[in-house]
C-alpha positions in Angstrom: -3.3 61.9 19.6 -4.6 60.6 23.0 -5.5 56.9 23.6 -7.4 55.9 26.7 -8.4 52.4 27.9 -12.1 52.0 28.7 -14.3 49.2 29.9 -12.8 45.8 30.0 -10.2 45.8 32.8 -6.8 44.4 31.9 -8.0 43.5 28.4 -8.9 47.2 27.8 -5.4 48.3 28.9 -3.8 45.7 26.6 -6.1 46.9 23.8 -5.1 50.5 24.3 -1.4 49.4 24.0 -2.3 47.5 20.8 -3.9 50.6 19.3 -0.9 52.6 20.2 1.4 50.2 18.3 -1.1 50.1 15.4 -1.0 53.9 15.0 2.8 54.0 15.4 3.0 51.4 12.6 0.7 53.5 10.4 2.8 56.6 11.1 6.0 54.8 10.3 4.4 53.6 7.0 3.5 57.2 6.1 6.9 58.5 7.0 5.5 60.6 9.9 7.6 61.6 12.9 6.2 60.5 16.2 7.0 61.2 19.8 5.4 59.7 22.9 4.7 62.7 25.1 3.1 60.8 28.0 2.3 57.2 28.9 0.6 55.6 32.0 1.4 51.9 32.2 -1.2 49.5 33.7 0.0 47.4 36.6 -0.7 44.0 34.9 -0.4 44.7 31.1 -0.7 47.4 28.5 -1.4 51.1 29.2 -4.1 53.2 30.8 -3.4 56.1 28.5 -0.8 57.7 26.3 -0.3 60.9 24.3 1.5 60.8 21.0 2.7 63.8 18.9 2.6 63.1 15.2 4.3 65.4 12.6 3.8 65.1 8.9 1.8 66.4 5.9 -1.9 65.9 6.4 -1.4 64.0 9.7 -4.4 65.6 11.4 -6.5 65.3 8.2 -6.1 61.5 8.3 -6.1 60.9 12.0 -9.3 62.9 12.7 -11.1 59.9 11.1 -10.0 57.8 14.1 -11.7 59.8 16.8 -14.1 57.6 18.7 -14.4 54.4 20.6 -12.7 51.3 19.2 -14.0 47.8 20.3 -12.0 44.6 20.5 -13.5 41.1 20.7 -11.2 38.2 21.3 -10.3 35.2 23.6 -8.7 37.0 26.5 -5.1 36.0 27.2 -5.7 37.1 30.8 -8.6 34.7 31.4 -7.5 31.2 32.6 -10.8 29.8 31.3 -10.0 31.1 27.8 -13.4 33.0 27.5 -14.2 35.6 24.9 -14.0 39.2 26.2 -14.9 42.6 24.8 -12.6 45.6 25.5 -13.0 49.3 24.6 -10.5 52.1 24.1 -11.0 55.7 22.9 -9.0 57.8 20.5 -9.0 61.5 20.5 -7.0 63.7 18.1 -6.3 67.4 18.5 -4.6 69.6 15.9 -1.5 71.5 16.9 -2.3 75.1 16.0 0.2 77.9 16.3 -1.0 80.7 18.5 0.1 83.3 15.9 -2.1 83.6 12.8 -0.2 84.5 9.7 -2.7 85.9 7.1 -1.3 85.3 3.7 -3.1 86.9 0.8 -2.5 85.4 -2.7 -2.9 87.9 -5.6 -4.5 85.2 -7.8 -7.3 84.8 -5.2 -8.3 88.4 -5.4 -10.6 90.3 -7.7 -9.9 94.1 -7.6 -12.4 96.5 -9.0 -12.0 100.3 -9.3 -14.8 102.8 -9.6 -15.5 106.5 -9.2 -15.9 107.4 -5.5 -19.3 109.0 -4.7 -20.2 111.4 -1.9 -23.5 112.5 -0.3 -26.4 112.3 -2.7 -24.5 110.1 -5.1 -22.3 113.0 -6.4 -18.8 112.0 -7.5 -16.0 113.0 -5.2 -13.5 113.2 -8.0 -13.3 112.5 -11.7 -11.0 109.5 -11.5 -11.7 105.8 -10.6 -10.0 106.1 -7.2 -12.3 103.9 -5.1 -11.3 100.3 -4.7 -13.3 97.1 -4.1 -11.5 93.9 -3.3 -13.1 90.5 -3.3 -11.4 87.5 -1.7 -12.6 84.7 -3.9 -12.1 81.7 -1.6 -14.1 83.2 1.2 -16.2 85.7 -0.8 -15.3 88.5 1.6 -15.6 91.9 0.1 -14.0 95.1 1.3 -14.2 98.6 -0.2 -12.4 101.9 0.4 -13.0 105.3 -1.2 -11.9 107.7 1.6 -8.5 108.5 0.1 -8.0 110.6 -3.0 -5.6 108.3 -4.7 -6.4 104.8 -5.9 -3.1 103.5 -4.5 -3.9 104.7 -0.9 -7.4 103.3 -1.2 -6.0 99.9 -2.3 -3.5 99.9 0.7 -6.3 100.7 3.1 -8.6 98.0 1.6 -5.9 95.4 1.9 -5.5 96.2 5.6 -9.3 95.9 6.0 -9.2 92.6 4.1 -6.5 91.2 6.4 -8.6 92.1 9.4 -11.7 90.4 8.0 -9.7 87.3 7.1 -8.3 87.2 10.6 -11.8 87.3 12.1 -12.8 84.6 9.6 -10.0 82.3 10.7 -10.7 82.9 14.4 -14.4 82.0 13.9 -13.3 78.9 11.9 -11.1 77.8 14.7 -13.8 78.4 17.3 -16.2 76.2 15.4 -13.5 73.5 15.1 -12.9 73.6 18.8 -16.6 73.4 19.5 -16.9 70.4 17.2 -13.9 68.7 18.9 -15.6 69.1 22.3 -18.8 67.7 21.0 -17.0 64.7 19.6 -15.1 64.2 22.9 -18.4 64.2 24.8 -19.8 61.7 22.4 -16.8 59.4 23.0 -17.4 59.5 26.7 -20.9 58.1 26.1 -19.3 55.1 24.2 -20.2 55.5 20.6 -18.0 52.9 18.9 -16.8 53.7 15.4 -15.0 50.4 14.6 -15.0 46.8 15.7 -12.0 44.5 15.7 -13.1 40.9 16.0 -10.5 38.2 16.5 -12.9 35.4 17.6 -14.9 33.5 16.5 -13.9 35.0 13.2 -11.4 37.7 12.1 -12.8 41.0 10.8 -12.2 44.7 11.2 -15.3 46.7 10.3 -15.9 50.4 10.4 -19.4 51.0 11.7 -19.7 54.4 10.0 -18.8 53.6 6.5 -19.1 49.8 6.3 -15.5 49.5 5.1 -14.1 46.2 6.3 -11.0 44.0 6.2 -10.6 40.3 7.0 -6.8 40.6 7.2 -6.6 41.9 10.8 -2.8 41.3 10.9 -2.3 43.9 8.1 -4.6 46.3 9.9 -2.6 46.0 13.1 0.6 46.4 11.2 -0.6 49.8 10.1 -2.7 49.3 7.0 -5.3 51.9 8.1 -5.4 54.3 5.2 -8.3 52.6 3.3 -10.4 53.0 6.5 -9.4 56.6 6.9 -10.0 57.5 3.2 -13.4 55.8 3.3 -14.5 57.9 6.2 -13.1 61.1 4.8 -14.9 60.5 1.5 -18.2 60.0 3.5 -17.6 63.1 5.6 -17.0 65.1 2.4 -20.3 63.9 0.9 -22.1 64.9 4.1 -20.6 68.4 4.0 -21.7 68.7 0.4 -25.3 67.9 1.4 -25.4 70.7 4.0 
């Protein structure tokens, strides 16, 4: 997770530090392990940026809902005239993916059909059902093999073909995720805020994407973020279902 201060001067750096503490609180509440990998401190207050490693079940699944610009409105503690200021900070989350791809095939996710192999003109190569067709049910990938004379050898060959197809499928999936991440990052740079944190003249935290809100800002800053995350994840799932 990367947090960067944006427009708003010292207030923005202080805001970035507040976000860092908020997410560390949330991780602590979830029992996740965290490690600050890098941090650039602002000369006056707060931080310019920081990188945090988060380890835990579904950590990325939750935190990807936080990608975007976060806006703070408050009476600035750095303004001697006690005026209201607006500050921005961005959050970017990148999954930690192992370079090696371990293709695991679960037997219960396969449908294996056998049939009689056919040659040129549709004639049967042999009189036994030696040809094998394997369907990977989660992805609907289908592979067949009928070159070998025995069903056992055809099945082994088909399984190797399936692993290759699943590898390609996984690589394409990761490529699409990387493209989506880059698109989101570009969007952040243009300042599309996802959530407002208002401390003055009233107190309210409101997600601009889902409409989910909380008047208890202290609880939000202490790490009560899961309702906001789950609200966005539910909306995102609905959008995917409409595609």
